KOLKOLSE-644398 format. One line per field, with one value per residue: residue number from 1; chain; x, y, z of N, C-alpha, C, O, CB in turn. Coordinates in Angstrom, 2 decimals. Glycine has a CB too. Layout:
<recs>
n [NUM, ...]
chain [A, ...]
n.u [X, ...]
n.v [Y, ...]
n.w [Z, ...]
ca.u [X, ...]
ca.v [Y, ...]
ca.w [Z, ...]
c.u [X, ...]
c.v [Y, ...]
c.w [Z, ...]
o.u [X, ...]
o.v [Y, ...]
o.w [Z, ...]
cb.u [X, ...]
cb.v [Y, ...]
cb.w [Z, ...]
</recs>
This chain:
<recs>
n [1, 2, 3, 4, 5, 6, 7, 8, 9, 10, 11, 12, 13, 14, 15, 16, 17, 18, 19, 20, 21, 22, 23, 24, 25, 26, 27, 28, 29, 30, 31, 32, 33, 34, 35, 36, 37, 38, 39, 40, 41, 42, 43, 44, 45, 46, 47, 48, 49, 50, 51, 52, 53, 54, 55, 56, 57, 58, 59, 60, 61, 62, 63, 64, 65, 66, 67, 68, 69, 70, 71, 72, 73, 74, 75, 76, 77, 78, 79, 80, 81, 82, 83, 84, 85, 86, 87, 88, 89, 90, 91, 92, 93, 94, 95, 96, 97, 98, 99, 100, 101, 102, 103, 104, 105, 106, 107, 108, 109, 110, 111, 112, 113, 114, 115, 116, 117, 118, 119, 120, 121, 122, 123, 124, 125, 126]
chain [A, A, A, A, A, A, A, A, A, A, A, A, A, A, A, A, A, A, A, A, A, A, A, A, A, A, A, A, A, A, A, A, A, A, A, A, A, A, A, A, A, A, A, A, A, A, A, A, A, A, A, A, A, A, A, A, A, A, A, A, A, A, A, A, A, A, A, A, A, A, A, A, A, A, A, A, A, A, A, A, A, A, A, A, A, A, A, A, A, A, A, A, A, A, A, A, A, A, A, A, A, A, A, A, A, A, A, A, A, A, A, A, A, A, A, A, A, A, A, A, A, A, A, A, A, A]
n.u [12.42, 12.22, 14.89, 15.07, 13.97, 15.34, 17.53, 20.44, 23.68, 25.47, 24.19, 24.00, 23.46, 21.67, 22.78, 23.08, 20.84, 18.80, 19.29, 18.83, 16.10, 15.03, 15.78, 14.31, 11.73, 11.87, 12.15, 9.71, 7.83, 8.63, 7.88, 5.12, 4.59, 5.23, 3.11, 0.84, 1.21, 1.52, 0.70, 1.27, 3.93, 6.42, 9.44, 9.02, 7.75, 9.84, 11.98, 10.98, 11.03, 13.82, 14.45, 13.21, 14.94, 17.21, 15.56, 14.21, 16.40, 17.36, 15.19, 15.04, 17.57, 17.33, 15.25, 16.59, 18.56, 16.97, 16.34, 14.65, 14.09, 13.32, 11.71, 13.15, 12.33, 13.31, 13.39, 10.63, 9.75, 11.08, 9.79, 7.20, 7.65, 8.45, 6.05, 4.43, 5.76, 5.40, 2.61, 2.30, 3.37, 1.79, -0.81, -3.71, -7.00, -9.96, -12.22, -15.05, -15.77, -17.23, -17.39, -19.91, -21.74, -21.70, -24.46, -27.05, -29.25, -31.27, -31.28, -32.63, -32.89, -33.56, -36.25, -39.19, -38.00, -38.47, -38.48, -38.51, -40.69, -44.06, -43.75, -44.59, -44.24, -45.08, -46.69, -45.76, -46.36, -48.50]
n.v [20.86, 17.86, 15.75, 13.41, 13.48, 15.37, 16.80, 15.02, 15.12, 13.09, 10.68, 7.66, 7.18, 4.84, 4.08, 1.93, 0.38, 2.20, 2.55, -0.08, -0.37, 1.61, 0.65, -1.71, -0.62, 0.75, -1.43, -2.84, -0.87, -0.41, -2.80, -2.62, -0.31, -1.33, -3.10, -1.43, 0.69, -0.65, -0.43, 2.19, 2.89, 5.02, 6.91, 8.53, 7.66, 6.08, 7.83, 9.46, 7.62, 7.37, 9.96, 9.98, 8.68, 10.24, 11.94, 10.17, 9.12, 11.46, 12.25, 9.97, 10.11, 12.47, 11.73, 9.67, 11.12, 12.43, 10.37, 8.32, 4.95, 2.37, -0.69, -3.89, -6.97, -9.01, -7.85, -7.49, -10.16, -11.09, -9.60, -10.66, -13.33, -12.90, -11.92, -14.16, -15.95, -14.65, -14.76, -17.49, -18.04, -16.54, -16.41, -18.35, -17.36, -18.80, -20.31, -20.54, -18.72, -15.64, -12.21, -10.19, -7.84, -4.24, -2.53, -1.00, 1.62, 0.26, -2.29, -4.56, -4.12, -6.05, -8.06, -6.28, -3.79, -1.80, -0.60, -3.02, -5.54, -4.63, -2.22, 0.91, 3.31, 6.53, 7.03, 4.80, 2.19, -0.64]
n.w [13.43, 11.61, 11.38, 10.04, 7.54, 6.19, 3.70, 2.96, 2.21, 2.42, 2.17, 0.40, -3.14, -4.89, -7.69, -9.52, -9.02, -9.64, -12.37, -13.28, -12.65, -14.32, -16.86, -16.91, -16.92, -19.42, -21.16, -20.79, -21.54, -24.19, -25.42, -25.00, -26.54, -29.05, -29.47, -29.21, -31.03, -33.45, -36.15, -36.74, -36.11, -34.92, -34.29, -32.15, -29.56, -28.58, -28.42, -26.45, -24.33, -24.02, -23.22, -20.78, -19.09, -17.87, -16.35, -14.64, -13.22, -11.99, -10.33, -8.72, -7.48, -5.97, -4.23, -2.89, -1.55, 0.25, 1.86, 1.08, 0.43, -1.53, -0.77, -1.20, -2.91, -1.39, 1.16, 1.57, 1.53, 3.82, 5.81, 5.57, 6.30, 8.94, 10.04, 9.73, 11.41, 13.85, 14.09, 14.30, 16.79, 18.45, 20.92, 20.36, 19.83, 21.06, 18.75, 18.97, 20.95, 21.56, 22.04, 23.57, 21.68, 21.92, 23.42, 21.50, 20.33, 19.11, 20.13, 22.48, 26.01, 27.66, 29.15, 30.07, 30.42, 28.73, 25.34, 24.09, 22.67, 22.93, 24.18, 25.60, 24.29, 23.09, 19.93, 18.68, 16.47, 16.63]
ca.u [12.38, 12.58, 16.12, 14.98, 13.57, 16.13, 18.53, 21.73, 24.58, 26.28, 23.42, 24.37, 22.44, 21.83, 22.74, 22.86, 19.44, 17.99, 19.47, 18.16, 14.66, 14.68, 15.90, 13.15, 10.61, 12.03, 11.87, 8.28, 7.13, 8.95, 7.02, 3.76, 4.50, 5.22, 1.78, -0.16, 1.45, 2.06, 0.42, 1.72, 5.13, 7.41, 10.52, 8.61, 7.64, 11.14, 12.77, 10.44, 11.57, 15.22, 14.47, 12.76, 16.04, 17.82, 14.56, 14.01, 17.59, 17.43, 14.18, 15.47, 18.70, 16.82, 14.55, 17.58, 19.21, 16.02, 16.24, 13.72, 14.70, 12.27, 12.01, 13.38, 11.49, 13.92, 12.90, 9.20, 9.62, 11.52, 8.70, 6.11, 8.05, 8.42, 4.65, 3.94, 6.35, 4.75, 1.26, 2.39, 3.69, 0.79, -1.88, -4.85, -8.28, -10.89, -13.07, -16.44, -16.00, -17.44, -17.83, -21.22, -21.58, -22.19, -25.87, -27.37, -30.60, -32.22, -31.25, -33.41, -32.08, -34.09, -37.70, -39.76, -37.20, -38.82, -37.73, -38.78, -42.07, -45.06, -43.38, -45.69, -43.80, -46.12, -46.43, -45.27, -47.43, -48.53]
ca.v [20.21, 16.46, 15.54, 12.14, 13.73, 16.47, 16.46, 14.62, 14.92, 11.88, 9.47, 7.10, 7.06, 3.52, 4.32, 0.69, -0.02, 3.13, 2.20, -1.35, -0.11, 2.36, -0.25, -2.59, 0.21, 0.98, -2.68, -3.12, 0.14, -0.62, -3.89, -2.07, 0.57, -2.15, -3.64, -0.38, 1.47, -1.58, 0.06, 3.58, 2.99, 6.05, 6.97, 9.41, 7.04, 5.57, 9.01, 9.83, 6.69, 7.72, 11.22, 9.72, 8.12, 11.21, 12.44, 9.11, 9.06, 12.67, 12.17, 8.91, 10.58, 13.44, 10.97, 8.96, 12.10, 12.72, 9.19, 7.31, 3.74, 1.41, -2.02, -4.92, -8.15, -9.75, -7.22, -7.78, -11.57, -11.22, -9.07, -11.62, -14.47, -12.48, -11.86, -15.55, -16.52, -14.01, -15.30, -18.88, -18.09, -15.78, -17.26, -18.44, -17.12, -19.88, -19.95, -20.44, -17.68, -14.35, -11.23, -9.60, -6.49, -3.14, -2.25, 0.16, 2.10, -0.69, -3.58, -4.61, -4.21, -7.15, -8.01, -5.36, -2.58, -0.85, -0.70, -4.30, -5.70, -4.23, -1.01, 1.87, 4.62, 7.17, 7.11, 3.54, 1.35, -2.02]
ca.w [12.12, 11.67, 10.61, 9.31, 6.17, 5.63, 2.70, 3.54, 1.07, 2.63, 1.89, -0.91, -4.19, -5.52, -9.14, -10.27, -8.85, -10.42, -13.79, -13.54, -12.65, -15.52, -18.01, -16.86, -17.38, -20.86, -21.85, -20.76, -22.33, -25.60, -25.87, -25.05, -27.70, -30.26, -29.66, -29.33, -32.25, -34.44, -37.50, -36.87, -35.28, -35.24, -33.31, -31.05, -28.24, -28.13, -28.03, -25.15, -23.34, -23.76, -22.47, -19.42, -18.29, -16.96, -15.41, -13.65, -12.37, -11.18, -9.27, -7.81, -6.69, -5.00, -3.21, -2.09, -0.66, 1.32, 2.71, 0.57, -0.11, -1.82, -0.24, -2.20, -2.74, -0.29, 2.39, 1.70, 1.91, 5.20, 6.64, 5.53, 7.12, 10.35, 10.45, 9.86, 12.62, 15.00, 14.17, 14.72, 18.22, 19.19, 21.46, 19.47, 20.47, 20.72, 17.63, 19.36, 21.95, 20.96, 23.03, 23.29, 21.12, 22.75, 23.16, 20.69, 20.52, 18.54, 20.81, 23.71, 27.23, 28.46, 29.28, 31.03, 30.60, 27.68, 24.10, 23.46, 22.21, 23.90, 24.89, 25.56, 23.80, 22.25, 18.51, 18.13, 15.92, 17.12]
c.u [12.89, 13.80, 16.07, 14.59, 14.35, 17.13, 19.83, 22.65, 25.41, 25.50, 23.80, 23.17, 22.67, 21.71, 22.45, 21.40, 18.52, 18.09, 18.74, 16.64, 14.24, 14.76, 14.74, 11.91, 10.69, 11.70, 10.39, 7.51, 7.42, 8.07, 5.58, 3.61, 4.48, 3.83, 0.74, -0.01, 1.94, 1.83, 1.07, 3.03, 6.10, 8.46, 10.12, 8.50, 8.99, 12.08, 12.29, 10.93, 13.03, 15.34, 14.07, 13.88, 16.68, 16.82, 14.32, 15.19, 17.69, 16.42, 14.56, 16.63, 18.24, 16.09, 15.52, 18.28, 18.29, 15.76, 15.28, 14.50, 13.60, 12.68, 12.20, 12.43, 12.02, 13.44, 11.43, 8.97, 10.02, 10.44, 7.54, 6.43, 8.03, 6.99, 4.09, 4.49, 5.69, 3.33, 1.27, 2.64, 2.67, -0.28, -3.11, -6.13, -9.22, -11.90, -14.51, -16.75, -16.12, -17.95, -19.15, -21.02, -22.16, -23.65, -26.04, -28.81, -31.63, -32.21, -32.02, -32.47, -32.59, -35.59, -38.13, -38.98, -37.50, -37.98, -37.99, -40.19, -43.01, -44.69, -44.48, -45.21, -44.89, -45.69, -45.93, -46.44, -47.34, -49.05]
c.v [18.78, 16.20, 14.25, 12.36, 14.86, 15.93, 16.11, 14.28, 13.65, 10.59, 8.95, 7.05, 5.72, 3.60, 3.05, 0.24, 0.91, 2.83, 0.92, -1.15, 0.63, 1.48, -1.24, -1.86, 0.42, -0.28, -2.99, -2.14, 0.00, -1.73, -3.40, -1.18, -0.23, -2.73, -2.55, 0.35, 0.59, -1.10, 1.41, 3.83, 4.05, 6.05, 7.79, 8.76, 6.56, 6.70, 9.49, 8.92, 7.03, 9.02, 10.98, 9.21, 9.12, 11.78, 11.43, 9.05, 10.28, 12.64, 11.11, 9.34, 11.57, 12.71, 10.22, 9.91, 12.52, 11.49, 8.12, 6.13, 2.71, 0.04, -3.00, -6.08, -8.99, -9.19, -7.55, -9.24, -11.78, -10.71, -10.06, -12.83, -14.12, -12.41, -13.26, -16.19, -15.94, -14.54, -16.73, -18.98, -17.33, -16.72, -17.19, -18.24, -18.25, -19.41, -19.71, -19.31, -16.33, -13.38, -10.62, -8.19, -5.45, -2.86, -0.98, 0.57, 1.07, -2.04, -3.48, -4.71, -5.31, -7.01, -7.01, -4.07, -1.54, -1.07, -2.01, -4.36, -5.27, -2.97, 0.01, 3.25, 5.24, 7.20, 5.84, 2.71, -0.04, -2.92]
c.w [12.27, 10.79, 9.80, 7.85, 5.52, 4.60, 3.40, 2.38, 1.21, 2.39, 0.51, -1.87, -4.87, -7.04, -9.93, -10.19, -9.67, -11.91, -14.14, -13.58, -13.92, -16.76, -18.06, -17.37, -18.90, -21.65, -21.92, -21.65, -23.82, -26.18, -25.99, -26.27, -29.00, -30.53, -29.91, -30.66, -33.40, -35.88, -37.77, -36.13, -35.80, -34.15, -32.08, -29.69, -27.69, -27.73, -26.66, -24.04, -23.00, -22.96, -21.02, -18.52, -17.35, -15.93, -14.29, -12.68, -11.47, -10.03, -8.25, -6.92, -5.62, -3.88, -2.31, -1.12, 0.48, 2.20, 2.23, 0.02, -0.28, -1.31, -1.39, -1.95, -1.58, 1.05, 2.63, 2.11, 3.35, 6.16, 6.71, 6.39, 8.60, 10.87, 10.64, 11.12, 13.86, 15.18, 14.67, 16.22, 19.07, 19.74, 20.56, 20.27, 20.09, 19.68, 18.07, 20.32, 21.26, 22.02, 22.60, 22.74, 22.06, 22.42, 22.33, 20.95, 20.07, 19.23, 22.12, 24.90, 28.13, 28.63, 30.36, 31.22, 29.53, 26.45, 23.38, 22.94, 23.32, 24.65, 24.70, 25.15, 22.94, 20.80, 17.89, 17.65, 16.49, 16.06]
o.u [13.86, 13.74, 16.94, 14.86, 14.03, 17.52, 20.27, 22.45, 25.99, 26.09, 23.92, 22.03, 23.76, 20.68, 21.69, 20.82, 17.58, 17.09, 18.10, 15.97, 13.21, 13.89, 14.25, 11.13, 9.68, 11.03, 9.87, 6.65, 6.54, 7.56, 4.88, 2.60, 3.79, 3.41, -0.14, -1.00, 2.71, 2.67, 1.38, 3.21, 6.53, 8.38, 10.82, 9.11, 9.23, 12.88, 13.09, 11.23, 13.43, 16.23, 14.52, 13.76, 16.70, 17.19, 14.25, 15.00, 18.08, 16.76, 14.40, 16.67, 18.71, 16.28, 15.31, 18.57, 18.76, 15.03, 15.10, 15.45, 13.01, 13.84, 11.52, 11.79, 11.25, 13.11, 11.03, 8.09, 9.38, 10.19, 6.96, 5.58, 7.64, 6.72, 3.37, 3.77, 5.46, 2.89, 0.36, 2.18, 2.68, -0.61, -3.50, -6.33, -9.29, -12.38, -15.15, -17.92, -15.25, -18.84, -19.46, -20.22, -23.01, -24.05, -25.28, -29.51, -32.74, -33.06, -32.05, -31.40, -32.10, -36.15, -37.50, -39.31, -36.84, -36.89, -37.73, -40.83, -42.77, -45.28, -45.22, -45.74, -45.53, -44.52, -45.69, -47.42, -46.26, -49.15]
o.v [18.53, 16.40, 14.02, 11.50, 15.27, 14.76, 16.81, 13.30, 13.18, 9.51, 9.72, 6.88, 5.47, 3.24, 3.07, -0.21, 0.44, 2.84, 0.83, -1.71, 0.30, 1.55, -1.58, -2.41, 0.28, -0.22, -3.37, -2.54, 0.26, -1.61, -3.72, -1.27, 0.15, -2.83, -2.72, 0.60, 1.05, -1.34, 1.72, 4.91, 4.00, 5.28, 7.74, 9.24, 6.61, 6.55, 9.88, 9.38, 6.97, 9.15, 11.69, 9.30, 8.89, 12.06, 11.81, 8.94, 10.15, 12.96, 11.31, 8.98, 11.52, 13.02, 10.13, 9.53, 12.91, 11.59, 7.11, 6.29, 2.24, -0.35, -2.94, -6.16, -9.62, -9.94, -7.85, -9.52, -12.55, -11.31, -10.27, -13.31, -14.94, -12.80, -13.52, -16.90, -16.66, -14.76, -17.15, -19.93, -17.46, -17.72, -16.13, -18.90, -18.62, -18.28, -18.77, -18.98, -15.93, -13.72, -10.56, -7.42, -5.75, -2.94, -0.03, -0.08, 1.02, -2.88, -2.44, -5.31, -5.47, -5.97, -6.90, -3.31, -0.51, -1.65, -2.11, -3.32, -5.52, -2.69, -0.04, 4.26, 4.54, 7.37, 5.79, 2.55, -0.55, -4.13]
o.w [12.97, 9.57, 8.96, 7.01, 4.40, 4.64, 4.31, 1.66, 0.23, 2.41, -0.44, -1.44, -5.39, -7.62, -10.89, -11.18, -10.31, -12.62, -15.19, -14.45, -14.52, -17.62, -19.14, -18.15, -19.59, -22.68, -22.97, -22.42, -24.64, -27.29, -26.95, -26.97, -29.95, -31.68, -30.75, -31.35, -34.24, -36.74, -38.92, -35.57, -36.95, -33.19, -31.06, -28.73, -26.49, -26.81, -25.82, -22.94, -21.84, -22.13, -20.12, -17.29, -16.14, -14.79, -13.12, -11.47, -10.31, -8.89, -7.05, -5.74, -4.48, -2.70, -1.10, 0.01, 1.55, 3.19, 2.90, -0.75, 0.69, -1.40, -2.41, -0.90, -0.86, 1.96, 3.75, 2.93, 4.06, 7.20, 7.77, 7.14, 9.43, 12.00, 11.60, 11.83, 14.83, 16.31, 15.39, 16.86, 20.29, 19.10, 20.09, 21.29, 18.92, 19.72, 17.59, 20.49, 20.48, 22.80, 21.41, 23.28, 22.89, 21.26, 22.46, 21.73, 20.59, 18.93, 22.77, 24.81, 29.25, 28.29, 31.41, 32.13, 29.45, 26.51, 22.18, 22.77, 24.50, 25.69, 23.72, 25.62, 22.16, 20.48, 16.69, 18.38, 16.80, 16.28]
cb.u [13.23, 11.40, 17.32, 13.97, 12.11, 16.87, 18.74, 21.57, 25.51, 26.84, 21.88, 24.96, 22.51, 20.78, 24.05, 23.77, 19.04, 18.42, 20.97, 18.53, 14.27, 15.61, 17.23, 12.92, 10.61, 13.47, 12.60, 7.75, 7.50, 10.45, 7.10, 3.44, 5.67, 6.24, 1.38, -0.04, 2.47, 1.45, -1.08, 0.64, 5.84, 6.74, 11.77, 7.31, 6.68, 11.78, 12.64, 8.92, 11.47, 15.98, 13.53, 11.63, 17.10, 18.42, 13.23, 13.82, 18.85, 17.19, 12.78, 15.87, 19.76, 15.88, 13.57, 18.61, 19.64, 14.70, 15.85, 12.79, 15.85, 11.99, 10.88, 14.86, 11.44, 15.47, 13.09, 8.48, 10.48, 12.84, 8.21, 5.82, 9.46, 9.11, 3.81, 4.34, 7.87, 4.72, 0.56, 3.49, 5.07, 0.15, -2.24, -4.87, -8.86, -11.62, -13.02, -16.87, -14.86, -18.44, -16.77, -22.09, -22.25, -21.34, -26.65, -27.15, -30.80, -31.95, -29.80, -34.40, -32.08, -33.41, -38.25, -39.88, -35.71, -38.66, -36.26, -38.53, -42.37, -45.30, -42.03, -46.37, -42.47, -46.41, -45.49, -44.44, -47.35, -49.39]
cb.v [20.99, 15.57, 15.52, 11.22, 14.03, 17.24, 17.64, 13.39, 16.11, 11.88, 9.75, 5.70, 8.27, 2.54, 4.93, -0.43, 0.01, 4.58, 2.06, -2.39, 0.71, 3.58, -1.00, -3.12, 1.58, 1.44, -3.81, -3.06, 1.54, -0.97, -5.09, -1.28, 1.54, -3.29, -4.45, 0.62, 2.57, -2.96, 0.16, 4.52, 1.64, 7.46, 7.57, 10.01, 5.88, 4.72, 10.16, 9.80, 5.25, 7.85, 12.26, 8.73, 7.56, 12.35, 12.73, 7.75, 8.93, 13.91, 11.88, 7.68, 11.22, 14.46, 9.99, 8.28, 13.34, 13.22, 9.60, 7.89, 3.20, 1.35, -2.50, -5.40, -8.99, -9.69, -5.69, -7.48, -12.45, -10.47, -7.72, -12.06, -14.95, -11.11, -11.09, -16.38, -16.28, -12.48, -15.22, -19.61, -17.53, -14.69, -16.85, -19.79, -15.72, -20.38, -21.04, -21.71, -17.65, -14.44, -10.14, -9.57, -6.40, -1.88, -2.13, -0.12, 3.41, -0.88, -4.04, -5.80, -2.88, -7.21, -9.40, -6.03, -2.92, 0.57, -0.56, -5.45, -7.16, -5.33, -0.45, 1.94, 4.51, 8.61, 8.17, 2.76, 1.30, -2.15]
cb.w [11.07, 11.25, 11.54, 9.99, 6.12, 6.75, 1.70, 4.52, 0.93, 4.03, 1.97, -0.75, -5.22, -4.96, -9.61, -9.73, -7.36, -10.14, -14.12, -12.46, -11.41, -15.68, -17.96, -15.43, -16.65, -21.18, -21.18, -19.31, -21.86, -25.79, -24.91, -23.76, -27.72, -30.14, -28.44, -28.17, -31.99, -34.26, -37.72, -36.34, -35.20, -35.39, -33.94, -31.39, -28.30, -29.23, -29.10, -25.19, -23.84, -25.09, -23.13, -19.43, -19.19, -17.76, -16.13, -14.35, -13.23, -12.05, -9.87, -8.59, -7.60, -5.68, -3.87, -2.99, -1.46, 0.73, 4.05, -0.51, 0.81, -3.33, 0.70, -2.17, -4.04, -0.37, 2.32, 0.39, 1.00, 5.43, 6.09, 4.10, 6.72, 10.51, 9.41, 8.63, 12.65, 14.82, 12.81, 13.95, 18.46, 18.30, 22.90, 18.72, 20.07, 21.97, 16.57, 19.95, 23.01, 19.78, 23.23, 24.57, 19.74, 22.54, 24.47, 19.19, 19.78, 17.09, 21.07, 23.70, 27.97, 29.83, 29.62, 32.33, 30.58, 28.18, 24.37, 24.43, 21.79, 24.86, 24.40, 26.92, 23.00, 22.74, 18.25, 19.19, 14.38, 18.37]
</recs>
């Protein structure tokens, strides 16, 4: 069994980050509900948003205990910068040089070798 994905009670749960993500979700969805239900606005959608909080935190905590950690924008930017730096130092392939593609059934193998114009295969129209 792979221990990298097993439950680990000692893994930290990023409660502040989970709360911040959930609050961001609640804020965006509240604005969406205000626009969508502007004529028929009731407390139902907002109660549903409040109920989603403990569910979101519970699922996030379980995922954290299994080792899942979402990348931050800082991590993603660092990866992008590392890729750009690697591409800048990598040897550049000349633009005009192109390797010949592998031959296929439809490509000619050269003059006089069959398969090209004037081949004498039976059933071929001329």
